[in-house]
C-alpha positions as CSV (number, residue, x, y, z in Angstrom):
1,M,21.7,-26.1,2.7
2,T,19.2,-28.8,2.9
3,F,16.2,-28.4,5.0
4,A,17.3,-31.0,7.6
5,R,20.6,-29.2,8.3
6,R,19.0,-26.0,8.1
7,C,16.6,-27.0,10.9
8,I,19.6,-28.4,13.1
9,L,21.5,-25.2,12.4
10,L,18.6,-23.0,13.6
11,V,17.9,-24.9,16.9
12,L,21.3,-23.5,17.9
13,L,20.5,-20.0,17.2
14,P,20.4,-17.8,20.3
15,L,17.2,-15.8,18.8
16,I,14.7,-17.0,21.4
17,L,11.6,-15.0,21.6
18,P,10.1,-14.8,25.1
19,L,6.5,-15.4,24.3
20,G,5.2,-13.8,27.5
21,A,7.6,-10.8,27.5
22,V,6.6,-9.0,24.3
23,I,3.0,-7.6,24.1
24,A,1.6,-5.9,21.1
25,H,0.1,-2.3,21.5
26,P,-1.6,0.1,19.5
27,G,0.1,1.6,16.6
28,P,-0.5,2.9,13.1
29,L,-3.9,2.2,11.9
30,D,-4.4,-0.4,8.9
31,I,-5.9,0.6,5.7
32,N,-9.4,-0.5,7.0
33,G,-9.0,2.3,9.7
34,G,-8.6,0.1,12.8
35,L,-6.1,-2.1,14.5
36,Y,-5.5,-5.1,16.6
37,D,-5.3,-4.6,20.2
38,G,-4.6,-7.9,22.1
39,M,-7.1,-10.5,21.2
40,S,-9.6,-7.9,20.0
41,Y,-10.0,-5.4,17.0
42,H,-10.7,-1.8,17.4
43,C,-12.1,0.6,14.8
44,H,-10.9,4.1,14.8
45,M,-12.9,5.5,11.8
46,S,-16.5,5.6,11.1
47,S,-16.1,3.6,7.9
48,C,-14.2,0.8,9.7
49,E,-15.4,-2.7,9.5
50,E,-14.7,-5.3,12.1
51,P,-12.8,-8.6,10.8
52,D,-15.2,-11.6,10.3
53,T,-12.7,-13.5,12.6
54,F,-14.2,-11.8,15.5
55,K,-17.8,-11.6,14.2
56,R,-17.9,-15.4,14.2
57,S,-16.7,-15.6,17.9
58,G,-14.1,-18.4,17.1
59,A,-16.3,-20.3,14.7
60,P,-14.2,-22.2,12.1
61,D,-14.1,-20.7,8.6
62,S,-16.3,-22.4,6.0
63,F,-14.8,-24.1,2.9
64,F,-15.9,-21.1,0.5
65,F,-14.5,-18.3,2.6
66,D,-12.4,-15.7,0.7
67,P,-8.8,-15.2,2.4
68,D,-8.6,-11.9,0.5
69,S,-11.4,-10.3,2.5
70,R,-8.9,-10.2,5.5
71,D,-6.3,-8.2,3.7
72,Q,-7.5,-4.9,4.7
73,F,-7.0,-5.8,8.2
74,F,-3.4,-6.6,7.7
75,N,-0.9,-4.4,9.6
76,D,2.9,-4.7,9.4
77,I,3.5,-3.7,13.0
78,D,1.6,-6.8,14.4
79,W,4.3,-8.9,12.7
80,S,7.4,-6.7,13.3
81,V,10.9,-8.0,12.9
82,D,12.6,-5.1,14.2
83,H,13.2,-6.1,17.6
84,D,16.4,-7.0,19.7
85,F,15.1,-9.9,21.7
86,D,18.4,-10.8,23.4
87,G,19.6,-7.3,24.1
88,D,22.8,-7.3,21.9
89,C,21.6,-4.5,19.7
90,Q,21.0,-6.8,16.9
91,N,17.5,-7.0,15.4
92,T,16.3,-10.2,13.7
93,R,17.6,-9.4,10.4
94,N,21.1,-9.1,11.6
95,E,20.8,-12.1,14.0
96,I,19.9,-14.2,10.8
97,L,22.7,-12.6,8.8
98,V,25.1,-13.6,11.6
99,I,23.9,-17.3,11.9
100,T,23.5,-18.0,8.2
101,S,26.8,-16.4,6.9
102,L,29.4,-18.9,5.4
103,A,32.2,-16.7,6.2
104,E,33.2,-14.4,9.2
105,V,30.8,-11.3,9.1
106,R,32.0,-7.9,9.3
107,Y,30.0,-5.0,11.1
108,T,29.5,-1.4,10.0
109,N,30.1,-0.2,13.6
110,P,32.2,-1.3,16.4
111,R,29.2,-2.4,18.5
112,N,28.4,-5.2,16.0
113,C,24.9,-4.1,15.7
114,E,24.7,-4.0,11.8
115,V,26.3,-6.8,9.5
116,R,28.0,-5.3,6.4
117,T,29.8,-8.1,4.7
118,G,30.0,-12.0,4.9
119,Q,29.0,-14.8,2.5
120,W,25.5,-15.8,2.1
121,L,23.9,-18.6,-0.1
122,D,20.4,-17.5,-1.1
123,V,18.5,-20.8,-1.3
124,L,15.7,-19.5,-3.3
125,T,17.8,-18.4,-6.2
126,G,21.1,-20.2,-5.8
127,K,23.1,-17.0,-5.9
128,T,25.8,-16.2,-3.7
129,F,26.1,-12.7,-1.9
130,T,28.9,-10.9,0.2
131,V,27.3,-7.7,0.9
132,A,24.4,-7.8,3.3
133,A,22.7,-4.8,1.9
134,Q,21.9,-6.9,-1.2
135,L,19.8,-9.2,0.6
136,A,16.2,-8.8,2.1
137,L,15.0,-10.8,5.1
138,D,11.9,-12.7,3.9
139,H,9.5,-15.1,5.3
140,I,9.0,-18.7,4.1
141,I,5.2,-18.5,4.8
142,P,4.5,-14.7,4.7
143,P,2.9,-13.1,7.6
144,R,0.1,-11.5,5.3
145,Y,-0.7,-15.1,4.0
146,A,-0.8,-16.4,7.4
147,H,-3.1,-13.5,8.5
148,N,-5.5,-14.0,5.6
149,Q,-5.6,-17.9,6.4
150,G,-7.0,-17.1,10.0
151,A,-3.7,-16.0,11.8
152,D,-5.4,-12.5,12.2
153,A,-7.0,-14.0,15.4
154,W,-3.7,-15.1,17.0
155,S,-2.5,-13.5,20.1
156,P,0.2,-10.7,19.8
157,Q,2.9,-13.0,21.2
158,K,2.0,-15.8,18.7
159,K,2.2,-13.2,15.8
160,L,5.6,-11.9,16.8
161,A,6.9,-15.6,17.4
162,F,5.7,-16.6,13.8
163,A,7.3,-13.6,12.3
164,N,10.6,-13.9,14.2
165,D,11.0,-17.6,14.0
166,P,14.3,-18.6,12.5
167,L,12.5,-21.7,10.7
168,N,10.4,-19.1,8.9
169,L,13.1,-16.8,7.8
170,V,15.4,-16.7,4.8
171,M,17.8,-14.1,3.3
172,T,17.1,-13.7,-0.4
173,D,17.8,-11.5,-3.2
174,R,15.7,-8.2,-3.0
175,S,14.3,-8.7,-6.5
176,E,13.4,-12.4,-5.7
177,Q,11.4,-10.9,-2.6
178,R,9.5,-8.5,-4.8
179,R,8.8,-11.5,-7.2
180,R,7.4,-14.0,-4.8
181,R,5.6,-11.3,-2.5
182,D,3.0,-13.1,-0.4
183,R,2.3,-16.0,-2.7
184,G,2.0,-19.6,-1.7
185,P,3.5,-22.5,-3.6
186,S,0.7,-22.6,-6.2
187,R,1.9,-19.2,-7.3
188,Y,5.5,-19.1,-6.5
189,L,8.4,-21.7,-6.4
190,P,12.2,-21.3,-6.0
191,R,14.6,-22.7,-8.1
192,E,14.0,-26.5,-8.9
193,E,16.8,-27.8,-6.7
194,Y,15.2,-26.3,-3.6
195,Q,11.8,-26.9,-4.1
196,C,11.4,-30.2,-2.1
197,D,12.9,-28.4,0.9
198,Y,11.0,-25.4,0.4
199,V,7.5,-27.2,0.4
200,R,8.9,-29.3,3.5
201,Q,9.4,-26.1,5.1
202,W,5.9,-24.8,4.4
203,E,4.4,-27.9,6.0
204,A,6.6,-27.8,9.0
205,I,5.9,-24.2,9.8
206,A,2.2,-24.6,9.2
207,E,2.2,-27.6,11.4
208,K,4.2,-25.9,14.2
209,Y,1.8,-22.8,14.3
210,D,-1.5,-24.8,13.5
211,L,-1.8,-22.9,10.4
212,R,-4.4,-23.7,7.7
213,I,-2.8,-23.9,4.2
214,D,-4.9,-22.9,1.3
215,N,-6.1,-25.9,-0.8
216,R,-4.5,-24.9,-4.0
217,D,-1.0,-24.5,-2.1
218,R,-1.7,-27.7,-0.3
219,G,-2.3,-29.6,-3.5
220,R,0.9,-28.2,-5.1
221,I,2.9,-29.1,-2.2
222,R,1.5,-32.7,-2.3
223,R,2.4,-32.9,-6.0
224,I,5.9,-31.7,-5.4
225,L,6.5,-34.0,-2.5
226,E,5.4,-37.1,-4.7
227,G,8.5,-36.3,-6.7
228,C,10.8,-35.9,-4.0
229,T,13.3,-38.7,-2.9
230,G,14.0,-39.2,0.7
231,D,17.1,-37.5,2.5
């Protein structure tokens, strides 16, 4: 599926996150010993440090800032995909499985909450799957990557919107998810046939959320796009 066709398909997806309806709340602490609460960060341990994002009071990052310095403040709960936004008992993973299946899906229970089988093309590897359990829900731009690039200062609603945005989601082989982890295009690229669409998605998502892309990744994206033909 091309990037253009994927965008058209996902516009039709009835998975709409009401930005004002979901408010983040305190949960498990991050490895630093604190957590984000709304638009602030609270320390709960004596050795806890405050993120530089809030120390700088909204000042832009310098050219030499180190994104990895923010990694200790990353907390999965702020970017959760385990939500049922439209009340049909399907969380984000199952919504994406339904909308991207190339065949009729079958479920594990009569309520149609959990997808069991269907037919999915993993655009990252080119493999086809028929068993949902073999696939992982993954992000084109990983939440941890976004967090380290300044998205840690986003509102709770924007973090959840980013994490659950169909444009930023893909079903992929579980082993491929482990291989790509939180890497940008300078350290990970999918199969050659999908690389042009992949980096276009990176640019589209970053533009949509006004997210900075690491200079090395931006350079790799530019070089790939130079070799891409128009649709």
